[in-house]
KOLLOTOR-31541 format. One record per residue (C-alpha): x, y, z. Coordinates in steps of 0.05 Angstrom, whole numbers, padded with zeros to 5 digits, always signed. Example, Ala and Ser with C-alpha at 12.3 -4.5 7.8 and 13.67 -1.06 7.14 Angstrom:
<nodes>
+00246-00090+00156+00273-00021+00143
</nodes>
This chain:
<nodes>
+00489-00612+00304+00475-00547+00333+00539-00523+00377+00522-00518+00432+00582-00492+00453+00568-00433+00401+00511-00419+00430+00526-00404+00505+00584-00358+00472+00534-00311+00433+00483-00310+00493+00529-00288+00549+00555-00231+00497+00485-00219+00489+00470-00218+00562+00532-00171+00579+00522-00118+00508+00452-00102+00534+00471-00104+00618+00527-00051+00590+00480-00021+00535+00438-00003+00592+00466+00008+00654+00536+00053+00632+00534+00116+00664+00475+00108+00698+00482+00129+00774+00421+00157+00824+00421+00219+00804+00406+00202+00729+00370+00142+00733+00308+00158+00736+00326+00191+00667+00368+00138+00624+00346+00081+00641+00266+00080+00621+00287+00111+00552+00348+00058+00543+00308+00004+00562+00242+00021+00520+00310+00025+00456+00329-00036+00481+00255-00074+00479+00265-00033+00412+00310-00062+00385+00305-00141+00418+00232-00137+00358+00272-00117+00303+00327-00162+00312+00274-00220+00328+00224-00203+00264+00285-00185+00215+00336-00257+00237+00252-00306+00227+00222-00263+00167+00285-00266+00126+00302-00341+00153+00218-00358+00135+00241-00331+00069+00296-00360+00042+00262-00422+00066+00203-00418+00010+00249-00382-00038+00311-00432-00027+00370-00385-00034+00414-00367+00015+00419-00296-00011+00346-00269-00018+00316-00223+00038+00255-00197+00041+00281-00116+00041+00329-00128-00027+00246-00148-00055+00243-00077-00028+00180-00100+00031+00202-00046+00071+00197-00010+00006+00126-00012+00009+00116+00004+00077+00142+00071+00064+00107+00082-00012+00044+00056+00046+00054+00114+00088+00059+00173+00033+00009+00146-00009-00042+00159+00050-00027+00219+00062-00030+00241-00017-00098+00210-00016-00113+00242+00050-00093+00294+00083-00041+00291+00145-00098+00312+00177-00138+00254+00166-00141+00218+00231-00103+00143+00202-00041+00198+00191-00062+00230+00265-00073+00179+00302-00009+00125+00310-00035+00059+00321-00090+00078+00258-00033+00100+00218+00008+00046+00230-00054-00008+00232-00086+00019+00158-00003+00008+00133-00002-00058+00158-00065-00077+00118-00042-00045+00054+00021-00085+00058+00002-00141+00070-00040-00143+00023-00005-00109-00040+00059-00161-00011+00010-00228-00015-00017-00199-00088+00051-00185-00124+00098-00229-00086+00058-00293-00101+00054-00273-00167+00130-00272-00176+00139-00322-00142+00104-00383-00172+00130-00360-00240+00201-00343-00229+00218-00394-00173+00276-00391-00141+00329-00357-00206+00381-00324-00162+00392-00266-00209+00327-00257-00245+00300-00248-00167+00342-00190-00146+00339-00162-00208+00268-00158-00207+00275-00142-00120+00312-00079-00152+00271-00056-00215+00200-00068-00156+00250-00027-00097+00259+00035-00157+00190+00029-00181+00162+00037-00119+00214+00092-00081+00206+00130-00148+00125+00129-00127+00134+00139-00054+00181+00211-00085+00122+00235-00138+00086+00235-00072+00126+00272-00032+00135+00321-00089+00063+00342-00108+00035+00329-00037+00038+00394+00010+00107+00417+00033+00078+00403+00108+00044+00357+00094+00117+00329+00060+00159+00346+00138+00114+00287+00179+00138+00235+00109+00207+00256+00111+00205+00241+00198+00177+00172+00177+00236+00159+00129+00277+00182+00182+00262+00132+00228+00330+00099+00255+00362+00065+00333+00377+00139+00353+00300+00160+00327+00263+00101+00356+00188+00100+00343+00154+00089+00400+00097+00117+00392+00059+00043+00374+00125-00003+00414+00068-00036+00453+00017-00045+00394+00084-00073+00347+00114-00113+00411+00035-00145+00423+00037-00167+00333+00101-00201+00350+00086-00236+00405+00026-00264+00373+00071-00281+00312+00123-00314+00357+00065-00356+00383+00031-00384+00321+00101-00388+00280+00118-00432+00329+00084-00500+00302+00108-00482+00238+00180-00495+00233+00177-00564+00237+00136-00550+00174+00195-00498+00138+00248-00545+00152+00204-00592+00096+00202-00531+00045+00258-00510+00049+00287-00574+00018+00242-00546-00046+00184-00546-00073+00176-00611-00101+00206-00650-00047+00158-00612+00003+00096-00626-00035+00121-00706-00046+00121-00695+00039+00042-00670+00039+00053-00600+00045+00010-00552+00007+00066-00514-00031+00025-00447-00052-00027-00443+00010+00040-00442+00055+00070-00401+00011+00010-00348+00012+00017-00359+00088+00085-00343+00107+00080-00279+00053+00029-00251+00100+00078-00259+00165+00126-00227+00121+00094-00180+00102+00079-00162+00184+00133-00176+00210+00174-00122+00164+00125-00073+00168+00134-00075+00239+00217-00066+00236+00212-00018+00187+00155+00018+00226+00201+00016+00283+00269+00031+00263+00262+00048+00187+00293+00003+00127+00356-00043+00147+00375-00071+00077+00435-00120+00096+00422-00141+00162+00387-00207+00165+00439-00233+00101+00502-00214+00151+00456-00252+00218+00414-00315+00175+00476-00326+00149+00534-00319+00196+00483-00372+00226+00490-00421+00179+00550-00411+00184+00553-00430+00260+00486-00478+00278+00509-00533+00223+00435-00553+00210+00374-00555+00180+00329-00545+00246+00304-00473+00224+00280-00460+00315+00354-00463+00316+00376-00429+00250+00326-00372+00288+00348-00368+00348+00429-00364+00334+00399-00311+00277+00365-00280+00331+00428-00272+00384+00472-00245+00330+00418-00185+00303+00423-00176+00384+00502-00169+00398+00499-00122+00313+00455-00079+00338+00461-00073+00408+00543-00078+00411+00528-00029+00346+00490+00022+00379+00532+00014+00440+00598+00037+00411+00559+00093+00369+00538+00121+00429+00587+00131+00470+00651+00129+00429+00630+00165+00358+00580+00197+00388+00521+00187+00325+00572+00208+00278+00548+00153+00226+00469+00124+00234+00477+00051+00254+00443+00027+00191+00480+00051+00149+00549+00017+00175+00501-00045+00174+00483-00035+00104+00558-00024+00090+00582-00083+00114+00520-00126+00093+00528-00095+00019+00602-00118+00010+00585-00190+00039+00532-00195+00003+00566-00186-00069+00623-00237-00034+00569-00295-00030+00545-00269-00105+00622-00277-00125+00617-00346-00088+00551-00370-00115+00566-00352-00183+00652-00384-00182+00618-00451-00157
</nodes>
């Protein structure tokens, strides 16, 4: 059963944090400057919280594993490799680089194609073997980053600065140029995936059980890989890579929800992600004066939590 009291409490905390972040410190004299910027940033944070939460939940459902996440297997590194390769091949003056929308759509298409081919084969071969998948994820992430570094080393220094700008996107320096495009893509995915939750509940039982219950496992796996690629590309394009956020919020949501229904799990994960991101950004901006990026704090906490989960898995 879903703990409705916990959901209500999380919702209230989320609303309070968003209200504090948007309205604290705003007066009639600075309203026109601060309010639109904070509202835009909140919208971006909501998109990132949703895309990371739902992509992690779906990914863990068809891998039947609570530790693996798309970011751990190099999905975000693949996005940065795509960006570097496009600049290396076409140059910084290309329409696909100059135009933010064309650049994002191109990277999206390339990333979806590569991830579907690469990870589709990988999951068929490896199944849900945790240690093997983690090792392959580390290898692929390192490979993608190494290739990105290679492209950055051989291109013109001016073009290198363009790649660096894309690499250093963060919550403090959000890529708002493509905000409405990613919002449109996210809404389409939300409408589409809302009819898939019952099927995801069945797939989470495992491949054999899903097939016995009439689910075309391989076809759905390819479909969900495409959706995950879209979602990770959206989050990475907006704020850069955040490796362990999905791991944190989804596992915490499992502990709170205590249900097999992925509708509730996704909603609670989304609320927790908003609390982490809005609350963290609020503290970093108003208390710590941007002394450290939020993504670094989340990755530090998430890395420790992953080690705890791995140790627990080994003991069991």
